[in-house]
N, C-alpha and C positions, 0 to 999 in steps of 0.2 A: 784527394778531392772526391766528392760523391759522384757516382756515375751520372752523366748527362746533366750536370749542374748547369743552370742558366745564369750567365753572368752578363750584366749590362755594363759596358764601359763607355763613358762619354769622353770626348776628345780622343777618340781611338783611330783617327785617320792619319796621325803622325806622332812622332816622339815616343815617349814612354807608353802612352796609351796603345799605340800601334804594336809596339814590341810585346807588351803584356797580353794583348788580344791574341797575337800569334802563338805565344807560349801556352796560354790557357786553352786555346782551341786544340793545339797539338796534344795536350794532356787529356782531351776528351770532353771539354766543356762546350756547351752551346753558347756562342758569344754574340751578343747584340752589339754591333759596331755603330756607335753614335758619333756623327760628325757634322760639320757645317758645310764643308765642300763636297758637292755631290760626286764628282769624279773620283776624288781620293777615297772618300768613304766607301763607295761601291767597289772600288778596286781592292781595298783592304779586305772587305767582307768576302769578295770572290776568292782572294788569295788564301784566306785562312779557313774558308768554308763556313763563314758566319753569315749574319743577316744585317743588312744596312738599314739604318734609321737616320733621317736627316732632321736637324734642328739648328737654328741660329739663336744662340743664347742672348743676342741683343734684342730678341723679341720674346716676351713671356708667353704670347699666344702660341709660338712655336713649341715652347716647353709643354704647354697644356696639350697640344696635338701629339707631341712625342709620348707623353704619359698615356694618352688614349690608345695610341698605336701599340705600345708595349703591353698594356693591360689586355688588349684584344688578342695579341699574339701569344702571350705566355700565361698559363694558369698558375705558374709558380716562378718566382724570381729568387735565386739563392744569394746572389751578390749584386749590389748596386755600387759601382765604382764611379764616384763623382770626380772625374779627372780633368774635365774641360776647364779652360780658363787661361789666363796669361796676363802679361803686363801691357798696359796701353800707354804709349809714350806721350800722346797728346790728349788733353782733356776733351771729352766728348760725351754727349748724352745719347741714350737709346731712345727708341720710339716710345718707350714706357716712361721716359722722363728721368731715368736713373743714370748716374755716371756709369760708363761702360765697364770699368774694372770691378766695381762691387756687384753689378748685375751678373756679369758672366762668371765670376768666380764664386759668388755666394748666393745672390737672390735666385738665380735660375736653378742651381742645384738644390737649394732649399725648397723651392716650389716643386721640382720634380720628385724629390724624396717624399714630401708630404702627400703628393698625389698618388704615389705608389705605396705609401705606408700601409694602408689596409691590406693590400696583397702581400706585402713583406711580412706583416705580423701574422697573417693567416698561415703562411709557410713556416714561420718560426715556431708555430705551435707543435710542429712535428719534427723539425730538424733545424739546427742553427742557420740563421740568415745574417748576412753581414752588409753593412753600409760603410764604405771606405771613402775618405776624402783625401785628395792630393793637396796637402798644405805646403808649408815651406818654413825654413828657419828664418825667412824674411819676416815672419810674424813679429819678430822682435823689433822690427822697424816701425810697426804699425800701432796706431791708436784709434779706437772707434769712439765716435761721439754719436750718441743715439739721436741727437737733434740735427746731425749733419753727416749722414751716411755717405753722401755724395761728395764730400770734401769741397763744398762750394765756397767755404770761408777759410781755406787753408792753401798754402803754397803747393805747387804741383811737383816741382823737382823731378821732371821726367817720368812721373807716374809711380815712383818708388814708394812714397808714403801711402798712396792708394793701394798699391799691390800688397804692401805689408799689412795694411788694415784688412784687406780682403782675405789674406792667408790666416790672419788672426781670427777672422770671422769663420773660416772653415773649422778651426780648432774649437771655438766656442760652440758652434753648431753641433759638432760631434759629441762634445761633452754633454750638452743639454739633451740631445737625442738619446744618449746612453742613459741619462737619468730618467727620462720620460718612459723609456721602454725596458727598464730594469725588470728582470724576472720573466720576460716574454720569450726569450730565446733569440732575440735580435741583438747582435753585437755591432758596435760602432767604433771605428778607428780612424785616425788621421795620421799622415806621415809626411816627412820631408824626404824626397828622393835623392838628395844630394845635388850638387851643381852639375846640371846636365848640359853637355855641348849640343845645342840645337839652335833653331831659329828664334827661340824665346828671347825677347828683349833685345834683339840684335841691333835695333835702331836707336838704342839708348847709349849715352856716352860712356857709362861705366863698362858696359860689355864691349863696346867698340874698342875701348882702351885695352881691356883684358885680352880680347882676340888679337889685337895688334901686337901686344907684348908676347903672347903665347903662340903667335902665328896660326891662330885658329885651332890650337890643340889643347886648350884649357877645358877641363870639365870631363865628366863621365860620359860614356856612350849611352844612348837611349836604352840599350839592353841592360846595362848596369843600373841605370836609374829606375828601370822597371822592376827590379828584383823585389823591393818591398811590396809593391802592388801585387805582384804575382804570389808572393808568400802569404800576404793577408787574404788574398782571394782563394787560395788553394787549400789551406789547412782546415781540416774538419773541426779541430778544437784549437782555435787561436789562443785562448786564454791559457790552456795547459801548455801549449808548445812554446809560447813566448812569455809566459808568466806575467801577463799584464791584463788588467780588467778592461771591460768595455769602457770606451771613452778615452783611452790612452792615445797620446801623441808620440809617434816614433820618429826618431832621427835616423833615417834609413831603417835598420832593423834593431836599433837600440831604443827601448822604451823610455818614456819620460824625458823626451828631448826638451831643450831649453825653450821656454815660452815667455811671451810678454806678461807683465804683471796682471793685465786684465784677464788673462786666461786662468788666473787663480781665484777668480771671484764668481762663485756659483750664482749669486743674486744677479750679477750683471749678465751672465749667460741667459738667465731666465728672461730678463727684461729685453735682451737683444733678440731672443726668439720671438717675443711678442711684437716687436717693431718689424722684424722680418716678415712675420705673418701678415701684418697690416699692409706692408709695402707690396706684397705679392697677391693680395686678395683681388679677385676679379671675376 
C-alpha cells in the first residue's frame, strides 16, 4: 500500500466494511468511515483512527452532501470502496421515489462515484486509483429491466430478486466504469465476499432457515469476508498481482466469477449507465 493512501469505505460501521476499515487503517491508510448510523460510524472511526462521514443512502441528497464533504476534506482519494447496501425484505420506496434495494445498492454508489470521479481521475494521472464495489454471486438471481428498475411489475419474493438485480447492477457499473476510464490509471473491480455470517438478510425466510439448521454458525466471519476488499484496496498493482484487467468480477479472490447473462452484454451495460445517470440527475 502506498504511504498515507486515502481510502473511502461506505457501509463501514459494521460487517465486512468495518473489518476492512480496521485492517487498512492498521496498515497505514487514512480511512474515511462512511455509515448511516451516527453512533456506530463515529465509534468505528474513533476505534481505528479514521474519520467519520454520515450518509443515508435512502436519500440521494445525503449522497450529494457526502461527496461535497469528501471533496472538501481530501485533495486525493486513492480508493473508493462502494460497500454499503443490503437486502430489503419488504418492498418500500425512498424519498426519491426509487425502490430501496436498487437505490442503496446501486443508484447511491453510482451517484457518489460520479460526483467523485473528477478527483479520482486527477489522482489517477500520477498513481493508480481504484473503485471497488461489493457485489455478490446473487447477481445470478437477478435480471434488470431498463423500464422497471424498481421491480414495480414483478413478484417480490422477500426481496431476493431485487437484491440479485442490484448486485448485477454493481457488476455492470464496474464494467462500464472500466471501459469509460480505460487508459486513465483508474482501475475498477467488483467482488463477491462469500456468504458472510452477519445481520444481512436475517429477517428473510431463507436465512432464518439456514441459521436454524446451522444454529447460527453458517457462513464466513466478517473478517474472512473482508479479505477480498482488503486485498483489492491494498495492492499497488492489482492487475499484475491478480492477473485480471480492470472491470473484473472476483468470486472472493478468484477472477472471472460466474455472472448473469446480462453481465456479458457491453451494449446493455452502456444503456444501463445512461438510465442510472438519468435516475440520479438532480
